[in-house]
N, C-alpha and C positions, 0 to 999 in steps of 0.2 A: 543324408543326414544318418546320423547313430545314436542310436540310446547306451548311459554309461555299461546298460545290461547287457550291451548289442561288442561291447565295444573290447575290440582284442588289444592288447594295450602292453608294451617289454619297458624294464630297465635299466639304466645304466650309471651306476654312480661306487665311488669310489669307496666309503665311507659303508662300512656294513650298517649301522646304524640309523645314516640316514635313507639306505635301501629298506629297511623290516621299515620303517616308515611308512615311505611311499609304498610298499607291497603292500602294510595291513591298510591303507587308505585308500586302494582300488578293489581290494577284494571287499571292502566295505560297501564299496559303491557297488557289488557285486559286477566288476568287469574280471577280463579273464587276463592275466600277467601269464604271456604266454611264454617270454623267457628275462633271466637278470644276468649284466654282468658289470664288470668292477673295471672294466678298461675298453679303450678305446677301439682296437684293433679286431676282439672278443664281440664287439658291438656290431660289428658291421656286418662279421662272420652269419653272425644270429639273424641279423637285418634280411642277408643277402640269401636267406636256407629257410627264413618263416612270412607269413602273411603276416600283418602287424597293424595298426591303426593310427596305431598315437606310439610315438617315441622317448620315455621321459628319462632325462640325462641331464646332467651335473656339467657348465661348463666347460672346466678343466678335469678331462678324465686322461689318465696316465698313457700311454703310446699311442693314443689320435685325443687332439683336444674336440670338444662340440665343430667349430667351425670346418675343422680339415674334414671332421666326419658325417658332418653331411655334402661337406662335399664333393666325399666319397660315393656318397647314393646317391646321387644327382646322376656319377654316372656309371652306376645299375642296370641292369635291363631288368630289375625284375618288375613280375606285371601288376604293382601296386604297392606303392608311394608311402611314406612313412609318412603322416604329423609330428613335427618335432614340439615338444614344451622344456625349455631350459628350467635348470633349476641355480638359485644365486642365493648363498646365502647373506648377500649386504648388498645392498641397490652399488651398482656398478653399470653405468652408464656409456660409459664409454662400449664393453662387453657385450653388454643388454643391444645397442646400434652395432653390433657387429654380429653377432648371434639374429636380429630381424634383417641384418641386407644381405645372411644367406638364406630365409627363406622360413628359419624357427618360424610355429607358428605364434606364438607367445613365452614368454618367459614367468614363474613365477617366483618368488621371493621366499626364503625359509625362516624361520618351519611355516608352510606351506597351507592355505585353509583349505580343507576338501567343500565348502557351497568351491569357490573358486576353480578348484577343481570341474566337478562338478557341473558347472556350467559350461565350462570350455571343451566337457567330455560332448554334452547334449549339444555347444552348436557349434560340431564339429561338421563342417561341408568338405568334397570334396575335391574343394577347390584349394583351402586348405594346408592340402598335401602337400612334400612336397615339389619345388620344379624337378621334372626332367629335363639334364642338358641335351641341346638339341631337338625339343618337342614342347617348344614353346610354343606361343600362339601364332607368331609369325613363321614360325618354321612348319605349323600346321599348316601353316595358310599358300605357303608358296611348296608346299606338296601337295594340297589337292588344285593348282593351279598348272602342274605340269601335269595332273593328270586329268586337264582339260574345264575341271570350275571354275564357271567366270564368281569374278567379285560383287558380281552387280546383281546380282543372284540371290533373296534372302533367304533362300533355303540353305545355302552357303555357309551362312553365317551360322547358321541352329547348327549341321552339321562341321561345322570348325568348332563349336564349342565343345559340342559332343565327342567326338575324339581328344579335345583337351583333355576333358574329363576322364577319358578313360584312359589315359599314357597315365592319371595318376593313378588308375585304380580300376581295373579291368574287367572288377566283378558286375556292376553296373551294368555289364551286357547281358547279365541274364536277365533282367529284368526293362524293357525299352520305354517302351511305353506307360507303366504305373510307375519306372524310376528313373533312368536318364532322361528321358523327352521332358517330365514334369523341370528336371532343372532345368532343362533348355528353358523350358518356357517362363521358369521364375524370372531366370537371366535376363531373355527377351521381353518381357511381359506382354505375352498370347499365349494361347490356349495351348494344349498339344496335342489336336488334331491339326494346328493351324503347323508348331514343331512337325509331327509325322508326314505330313500330307507336301509343305516345303523340302524339307530333305530327299523325298521321293523324287516329286520333281525336278531337285538339284542335279540329283545323280541321271535319271534319267536324259538329263540335258547335256547333261555334262560326257554321256556315253554317245551322243549323237553329234558331236563337236568335231569328232575325229583325230583325237590324241591316242591313237592304237600303240602307237609302241609302247611309248609309258604307259596304258590299260595294259598291252601286256606283260608289262615286261613287270609290274607289280600284282596285276592277278593270277597270269598264267594261264594255265585251265580249274583252276579251283571253285572257281564256278559253272553254274547252269552253264553248256551251249544252246538249249532251246530256250533261255529267259537271255539274253545273251549283255546281261547284263548285270553287276552285283546287287545284291538287299541290301535295302541302307542299313538294316546292323549286319553285313556282311562286307562292307564300304566304313566303318567305321572301325568293323576290330580288325583287319587288314591294314585300313593308314596307321591302327593305333598299335601292332605289331612294330611294324615296319620302321617306324616311326623310334620305338625302341629299339631296335636291331639294328638301328639305323644305316641301311636299306635305301632309302629314297635320295638320291645322290642327285642335289640340281645343278 
């Protein structure tokens, strides 16, 4: 979760007047405006070079419209995916459906209601960020299966969701128990301690299952040989990284 004052936002709007209005609206909410762009290609370049939480943009942009731009961001190996809020000048149900089909977080009609924007930013959750191509929930489960994790183990479900969230925003790794594990606990309606214990047990079980070739291929010498297995944090970080870089081959 973030608050507007913690939000790193970006703007992509062809019309300079609309761009200025949205910039001021974000500044009034104490959001940090990281960059502004007037066309799709420039926006894509900035997204790939900056860490942002939310991208507010017009549905129609020069060079690359919003659905095409979102598809390109899906393909990017950036560590943090943004959430996308699209703005429309008038109600456009068909275009709104297309936008939501490619994982836009929300659609706002212009003129934009500042209170509505503030609520969207306050409610933004890592799960609302764009989906990374090749790192959906099934891809995460398949990767864990390759490494010897059993779907029958409850901790595998916790681990899978934690990796999926981390694929969207790797900053979640900076605080496991007080951040990432809390989100997993809320998702499964269990305690944070149960999530932590379940993931640790799932890793221990997988590392005794004998999937040595896949484990060595994924981790190599990146873990402490004295421990013989990765920590929970190392497991989440490494699988998320491999999925981002498409290095786990099924």
